[in-house]
C-alpha positions in Angstrom: 95.7 94.0 86.4 93.7 91.2 85.6 89.7 91.1 83.9 88.2 90.1 86.9 89.4 92.8 88.8 88.2 95.1 86.4 84.7 93.7 86.6 84.5 94.0 90.1 85.4 97.9 90.3 83.1 98.1 87.6 80.6 97.3 90.1 81.5 99.2 92.9 78.8 101.3 94.6 78.7 104.8 95.9 78.2 104.4 99.6 80.5 104.3 102.7 81.8 101.5 103.8 85.3 99.0 103.9 87.0 97.8 101.9 89.5 94.9 102.4 92.7 94.2 99.9 93.9 90.3 99.2 97.1 88.9 98.1 97.6 86.4 96.0 96.9 83.5 98.9 93.5 85.0 99.7 95.3 86.9 102.8 93.9 90.1 104.0 96.5 93.0 103.7 95.2 96.1 103.8 91.6 97.4 105.6 90.1 100.5 104.4 87.2 102.5 104.9 85.7 105.2 102.1 82.8 107.4 102.0 82.1 106.1 98.1 83.7 103.3 97.9 83.7 103.2 94.4 85.9 106.1 94.5 87.9 105.2 97.0 88.8 101.5 96.0 88.8 102.4 92.5 91.8 105.6 93.3 94.2 102.7 94.3 94.4 100.7 90.7 94.4 104.3 88.5 97.1 107.5 88.2 100.4 107.4 89.7 101.7 106.3 93.5 104.7 106.9 95.1 106.6 103.6 96.0 105.2 103.2 99.1 101.6 102.7 97.9 102.9 101.2 94.3 103.9 98.1 96.8 100.7 97.6 98.0 99.0 97.5 94.9 101.7 95.2 93.4 100.4 93.3 96.0 96.5 92.9 95.7 95.1 89.9 93.5 91.6 90.7 94.4 89.3 92.4 96.8 85.8 92.5 98.8 83.8 95.3 100.7 81.3 95.5 103.2 78.4 98.8 102.6 77.8 100.4 106.0 74.9 102.8 106.1 76.9 105.9 107.5 80.8 106.9 107.8 80.7 106.5 111.3 79.5 102.8 111.0 82.5 102.1 108.4 84.9 103.9 110.6 83.6 101.4 114.2 84.0 98.3 111.3 87.1 99.4 109.9 89.0 99.1 113.8 87.3 95.4 114.0 88.3 94.0 111.0 91.9 95.4 111.5 91.9 94.0 114.7 90.6 90.4 113.0 92.9 90.0 110.2 96.3 92.0 111.1 96.7 93.5 107.9 100.7 94.1 107.3 99.8 97.5 105.7 98.0 98.8 108.2 98.5 101.1 111.3 99.4 99.0 113.7 101.1 100.9 116.9 103.1 98.1 117.2 106.1 100.2 119.0 103.2 101.4 121.9 104.4 101.0 124.8 102.5 99.4 128.1 102.0 102.0 130.2 101.4 101.2 134.4 98.4 102.3 136.2 97.9 103.0 139.7 94.8 100.9 141.3 93.1 100.7 144.3 91.9 97.0 144.3 88.0 96.4 145.1 89.1 93.8 147.9 87.0 93.5 151.3 90.9 95.5 152.1 92.4 96.8 149.4 95.7 97.2 148.3 97.1 99.7 146.3 99.1 98.0 143.3 101.3 98.9 140.2 99.5 97.0 137.2 100.2 97.6 133.4 96.4 95.9 132.4 93.3 97.5 133.1 90.5 95.3 133.8 86.5 95.5 135.0 87.3 94.0 138.3 85.9 97.2 140.1 89.2 98.4 140.9 89.7 102.1 140.7 92.4 102.6 138.3 94.9 105.7 138.2 96.8 106.8 134.7 98.8 106.3 132.8 102.1 106.7 134.2 104.7 107.4 130.8 107.6 107.4 133.3 107.6 104.5 134.9 109.6 106.1 137.9 107.1 108.4 138.5 104.5 106.1 139.1 106.4 104.0 141.5 107.4 107.0 143.4 104.0 108.1 143.8 103.1 104.3 145.1 105.9 104.2 147.6 104.5 108.0 148.7 101.1 106.7 149.1 102.2 103.3 150.8 103.7 105.7 153.8 101.0 108.0 153.9 97.9 106.0 154.0 97.9 102.5 155.8 96.1 100.5 153.2 97.1 96.4 153.4 100.4 95.5 151.7 100.2 91.3 151.3 98.4 89.9 148.8 97.4 87.2 151.3 96.5 87.6 154.7 99.5 86.9 157.0 99.4 84.9 160.6 100.8 87.9 162.7 101.7 91.7 161.4 104.6 92.3 159.5 107.4 95.1 159.8 104.5 97.6 157.7 102.1 97.8 160.5 105.3 98.5 163.3 106.1 101.4 160.5 102.5 102.7 161.2 101.7 101.9 157.3 99.7 99.3 157.5 96.5 98.7 160.0 96.9 95.0 159.9 93.8 93.5 159.2 95.4 89.9 159.4 95.1 90.7 163.6 93.2 93.6 164.0 89.6 94.2 163.2 89.5 96.6 160.1 85.8 98.4 159.3 84.6 98.7 156.2 84.3 102.5 157.2 88.2 102.8 157.7 88.6 101.2 154.6 86.4 103.3 152.5 88.1 106.7 154.4 91.4 105.7 153.0 90.7 105.3 149.7 88.6 108.3 149.4 91.5 110.3 150.7 94.2 108.6 147.7 91.4 109.1 145.3 91.6 112.9 146.3 95.2 113.0 146.3 95.8 111.2 142.8 93.1 113.6 141.3 94.9 116.9 142.6 94.4 117.0 145.8 98.0 116.6 147.1 98.0 120.6 148.1 95.6 120.2 150.5 97.5 117.0 152.2 100.4 119.1 151.8 98.8 121.8 154.0 97.4 119.2 156.6 100.3 117.6 157.2 102.7 121.5 157.6 100.5 121.6 160.0 100.6 118.5 161.9 104.7 119.1 161.9 104.5 123.1 163.1 102.3 121.2 165.8 104.7 118.6 166.8 107.7 120.7 166.9 105.6 123.0 169.5 105.3 120.2 171.0 108.9 119.3 170.8 108.4 116.2 169.3 111.1 116.4 166.7 111.7 113.3 165.4 107.5 113.2 164.1 108.1 116.4 162.7 111.2 115.3 160.8 108.6 112.7 159.5 106.0 115.2 158.2 108.5 116.9 157.1 110.0 114.2 154.8 106.7 113.5 153.6 106.4 116.9 152.3 109.2 116.6 150.7 108.2 113.6 148.9 105.2 114.8 147.6 107.1 118.0 146.7 109.8 115.9 144.3 107.1 113.6 143.3 104.1 115.2 142.2 105.6 118.8 141.1 108.6 117.9 138.8 106.4 119.1 135.8 105.8 122.6 135.0 101.6 123.5 135.4 100.2 123.6 131.9 96.7 124.2 132.6 94.6 124.7 136.0 91.8 123.0 136.0 93.2 119.4 137.2 91.5 117.3 134.3 93.1 114.6 132.8 93.0 115.1 129.1 95.2 113.5 126.2 96.5 116.3 123.1 96.4 115.3 120.1 98.5 116.7 116.8 99.5 115.5 113.8 101.6 115.9 110.6 101.8 114.2 106.9 104.3 114.6 104.3 105.5 112.2 101.2 103.5 109.6 102.2 104.0 109.2 106.2 102.1 110.2 108.9 103.1 111.4 112.6 100.9 111.5 115.1 102.0 113.0 118.6 99.6 112.6 121.7 100.5 114.8 125.1 99.4 113.3 128.1 98.1 115.8 130.8 96.9 114.9 133.9 95.7 116.8 136.8 96.8 119.4 134.7 100.3 118.7 134.2 102.4 117.3 130.5 103.8 114.1 132.0 105.3 112.8 128.7 104.1 112.3 125.3 103.2 109.2 122.8 105.0 109.7 119.1 104.0 107.1 116.4 105.0 107.4 112.5 103.3 105.4 110.2 102.8 105.1 106.3 99.4 106.6 104.8 97.3 104.9 102.5 94.0 107.3 102.7 92.9 110.8 103.7 95.0 112.1 106.6 92.4 112.9 108.8 90.4 109.7 108.4 93.9 108.0 109.1 93.7 110.1 112.3 90.5 108.8 113.6 91.4 105.0 112.4 94.5 106.1 115.0 92.4 107.1 117.6 90.5 104.4 117.2 93.3 102.3 118.0 95.1 104.2 120.1 92.1 103.5 123.0 91.1 100.2 122.1 95.0 99.6 123.6 93.9 98.3 127.1 96.8 100.3 128.9 95.4 103.7 127.0 92.5 104.5 129.4 90.3 107.1 128.1 90.7 110.1 129.8 87.7 113.3 131.1 88.8 115.0 127.6 90.2 114.4 124.3 91.8 117.8 122.2 91.9 117.5 118.6 92.8 119.8 115.6 90.1 121.2 114.4 90.9 119.7 111.2 89.0 116.2 112.2 85.3 115.1 112.4 84.9 116.1 116.0 81.2 114.3 115.5 83.0 111.5 114.8 85.0 111.3 116.5 82.9 111.5 119.7 80.7 108.5 118.5 83.5 106.5 118.3 85.3 107.3 122.0 82.5 108.2 124.0 84.3 111.0 125.8 84.2 114.5 125.8 85.9 115.6 122.8 87.3 119.5 122.4 88.5 121.2 119.2 90.1 124.6 120.1 89.5 127.7 118.5 92.1 129.9 120.8 93.2 130.1 124.4 96.0 127.6 125.8 94.4 124.3 124.9 94.8 125.4 121.0 98.5 126.4 121.9 99.4 122.5 123.0 97.7 121.4 119.6 99.5 123.4 117.6 103.0 122.3 119.5 101.6 118.8 119.2 101.1 119.7 115.6 104.9 121.6 115.7 106.5 118.4 117.4 104.9 115.8 115.3 106.4 117.8 112.0 110.0 118.1 113.0 109.6 113.9 114.3 108.4 113.2 110.9 111.4 115.4 109.0 114.4 114.0 111.5 112.3 110.1 110.3 113.1 110.7 106.7 116.6 110.5 106.5 116.4 107.2 108.0 113.6 105.8 106.2 115.0 106.5 103.3 118.5 105.1 104.3 116.5 101.9 105.3 114.4 101.9 102.3 117.5 101.8 100.4 119.3 98.8 102.5 115.8 96.9 101.6 113.2 97.8 99.3 115.5 98.9 96.1 118.1 96.6 97.4 115.8 93.9 96.4 114.8 95.1 93.5 118.3 95.3 92.0 118.6 92.0 93.1 115.1 91.3 91.0 116.8 92.9 88.1 119.9 90.9 88.2 118.3 87.3 88.5 115.7 88.4 85.6 112.6 88.0 87.9 110.1 90.5 90.0 111.7 92.4 93.1 112.0 88.3 95.6 109.7 91.0 98.3 109.9 86.9 100.4 113.0 85.1 100.3 113.9 82.1 102.1 117.7 81.0 102.5 119.2 77.5 103.7 122.3 76.1 105.5 123.1 73.3 106.7 125.5 72.6 110.1 127.2 69.4 111.1 130.9 68.1 112.6 132.3 65.4 109.6 128.9 65.0 110.1 128.0 64.0 113.3 124.2 66.0 114.4 123.7 67.2 111.0 121.2 69.8 111.7 120.0 72.7 108.7 118.3 76.1 109.4 116.1 78.0 107.4 115.7 82.2 107.8 112.8 84.1 106.1 113.5 87.7 104.9 110.2 89.8 104.0 110.7 93.2 102.3 114.8 92.9 102.9 114.1 92.9 106.8 114.6 89.3 108.6 111.1 87.9 109.8 112.4 86.2 112.7 109.2 84.6 113.6 109.0 82.4 110.9 112.8 81.0 110.9 112.9 77.1 111.4 115.0 74.4 112.5 115.3 71.2 111.2 117.1 68.1 112.3 118.5 65.8 109.1 116.8 62.3 109.8 117.7 60.4 106.3 121.4 61.3 105.6 124.3 59.2 106.9 127.7 60.9 107.0 129.1 64.3 105.9 126.9 64.8 102.6 125.4 68.2 102.3 124.2 67.5 98.9 121.6 64.9 100.5 121.0 66.8 104.1 120.0 70.2 101.9 117.7 68.1 99.4 116.1 66.7 102.3 115.3 69.4 104.2 113.8 71.5 100.8 111.6 68.4 100.3 110.7 68.6 103.6 110.1 72.4 104.0 108.3 72.7 100.1 106.3 69.3 100.7 104.4 71.0 104.0 104.4 74.4 102.3 102.3 73.1 99.7 100.5 70.9 101.8 99.5 73.5 104.3 98.8 76.4 102.2 101.4 78.5 102.9 103.1 81.7 101.0 105.7 80.5 98.5 108.8 82.4 98.4 109.8 84.8 95.6 113.3 83.5 96.0 115.5 80.4 97.6 118.7 80.7 98.5 120.7 78.1 99.7 124.4 78.1 100.9 126.6 76.6 98.3 127.3 76.7 94.4 126.5 74.8 91.3 126.4 71.2 93.2 124.1 72.6 95.5 122.0 74.1 92.7 121.6 71.5 90.9 120.3 69.3 94.1 118.1 71.6 95.3 116.5 72.6 91.8 116.1 68.3 90.8 113.9 68.2 94.3 111.7 71.6 93.7 110.9 70.9 90.2 110.9 67.0 89.6 109.8 65.7 93.2 107.2 68.8 93.8 106.7 70.5 90.7 107.1 74.0 91.5 108.8 77.0 89.7 110.6 78.9 91.7 113.8 80.8 91.8 117.1 79.7 92.9 120.5 81.2 93.7 123.3 80.2 95.4 125.6 82.4 98.1 129.4 80.8 97.4 132.0 81.3 100.3 135.8 82.4 100.0 138.5 80.8 101.5 137.9 83.3 104.9 134.7 82.1 104.9 132.8 85.3 103.7 130.1 85.7 101.0 131.6 85.7 97.6 129.9 85.0 94.2 126.0 84.9 93.5 125.2 81.8 91.3 121.9 81.5 89.7 120.4 79.9 86.2 120.3 76.9 84.9 122.7 75.9 84.1 124.8 77.8 87.3 126.3 80.7 86.0 127.9 83.5 88.7 125.7 86.7 88.8 128.2 89.5 88.9 127.1 92.1 91.2 129.4 95.2 92.8 130.7 94.2 96.0 130.1 97.6 97.4 126.5 97.6 96.3 123.1 97.4 98.7 122.5 94.0 97.3 125.8 92.4 97.5 125.3 93.6 101.5 122.0 92.3 101.4 122.8 88.8 100.4 125.6 88.9 102.9 123.2 89.5 106.0 121.3 87.3 104.4 124.2 84.5 104.6 125.4 85.2 107.8 122.1 85.3 109.6 121.2 81.9 108.2 124.9 81.0 109.2 124.4 82.2 112.6 120.9 80.0 113.2 122.4 77.4 111.8 125.8 77.1 114.0 123.4 78.2 117.2 121.2 75.3 116.3 123.9 72.9 116.1 125.6 73.5 119.5 122.6 73.5 121.1 122.0 70.1 119.9 125.6 68.9 119.9 125.2 70.0 124.1 122.6 67.9 124.6 124.2 64.6 122.9 127.8 65.1 124.4 125.4 65.2 128.1 124.6 61.4 127.4 125.2 58.9 129.7 125.8 55.0 129.5 123.2 55.3 132.4 120.7 56.7 130.1 120.7 53.2 128.3 120.3 51.1 131.2 116.4 50.0 132.0 115.4 50.7 135.3 117.6 53.8 135.2 116.0 57.4 135.8 116.9 60.7 136.0 117.1 60.5 140.0 118.8 57.1 140.3 121.2 58.4 137.8 122.0 61.8 140.1 122.1 59.3 143.1 124.6 57.2 141.7 126.7 60.4 140.5 126.5 61.7 143.8 127.4 58.9 145.7 130.6 57.7 143.5 131.8 61.1 141.9 132.0 59.1 138.1 131.5 56.6 135.5 135.2 55.6 136.2 134.9 54.9 140.0 130.9 53.2 139.4 132.7 50.7 137.0 135.2 49.5 139.9 132.3 48.6 142.3 131.1 46.0 142.8 127.1 44.9 142.9 126.7 45.1 146.3 128.4 48.6 146.6 126.1 49.9 143.7 123.4 49.0 145.9 124.4 51.6 148.8 123.7 54.4 146.5 120.1 53.6 147.6 119.9 51.4 144.0 117.7 47.8 144.2 119.9 44.7 143.4 118.4 43.3 140.3 119.0 47.3 138.8 122.6 47.0 140.2 123.4 44.3 138.2 121.8 45.3 135.1 124.5 48.7 136.1 127.1 46.4 136.7 127.2 44.7 133.4 126.2 47.6 131.3 129.5 48.6 132.9 131.6 46.1 132.2 130.7 45.1 128.4 
């Protein structure tokens, strides 16, 4: 720990607030809150931590903090700071699904829609429906039962829905506000648990139609009743009050936390949501942070009631969410909380195996690779590869691996500009020069290790650019392939030498993945570049011949060969002006 950090730790206040951890580039990597900033922030730099927390601490080069007047204010500020900075170590709920809602629009003639975005547009939203099929089935059923308009723009004449009695056709018939309002009220009542009443009405109409010998109409009512039973009664009733509520339960172990959410709609359990993430602070406080982020997402519409475990600060949760919060001590709701927590513990236990296997393949692999190379664990690895065919269309590609995993948003493609012919060394020099000139100019993060596809010669060429031209001191390694084009040897050092690696080790497998990935990326880019070049025609070089005239000529003659055999007059027959036809004739006969 540097002296500046020690000095800042010594003057931390014993007040609530938020703290922002930064890396050596000044990037915010973690945002947290605390009842006592002094106790919480200092805890990161004292005692022992698990490997996950230790990696966070190793990345901290600086921090800043904001004092708040209360813990509740700190919680809200933490949510806003996380949203603003998107820190890589925070819980960001990246795996959340975008659940669909059923929406009644606020238009003059309302429509019934399926949407994944909740907006403040006056519309009525019902959901979310984690089961997309259930949402679609419900909408189809409502379309059959209630004749709201279906078209996004009113047509000039009635459509098929009107003739099927599923639309009032406001396009040609006057439909009053009272009629639309009555239909909307019935849909709202249906979605708020009134489908039993609708079933009774349909059942009565079915019997009346049967008594009147209107068997076709009776069959329609029977089918509608069956559709309601299939769509609305698939789930077992959990509570009898028909209130929409979300039930939360959580479990934590070995520095990880799992939160399970049960969605109850109209008293029925329709789906659950599972989130597993690293735990860096008190579990109860982490749960409050999770709640804030969970409902900050547009697709998580707040229900009428949220049910939480007793350990959570209920008053803080109410202030944060602005809805009715229940922390049951007995009864059915408490059983649901316990069931959610039990599911969370089971999911967490099952996940540990995969987490440990993933860490063995990534984090531990880069730590051992760093040991082999005599450098700190290379958390950020950048790898380069060239691709060309006998010097034609030379390109290069860069891939980035963060903590042993590909960061595809940071991949880059390069067309080699200054090298003529198949010169792999100069191509690599050019691309490395362009990459790190830009990194230095824009203040982008430097890699902990640069890997190039090649051996001694490539290493010498790249080291010359890095050290002598750019003044950079970055660990450098080369990956050589065998005669079967498979990863064979790791070269490093000055002068370069082979680094002994066990071919069955995870660090060797990591290098294989990196080399295969950069090779795949380079080859794919080269193929696309070649395809564009191959489709270049001699016609593209003639002034006055654009895409339309080129297409007209090819449609008329069928090939460039037949164009060459044509006279100027024949070229004109393809709707080409004489001046342009003369240029085409001259070009084709050069």
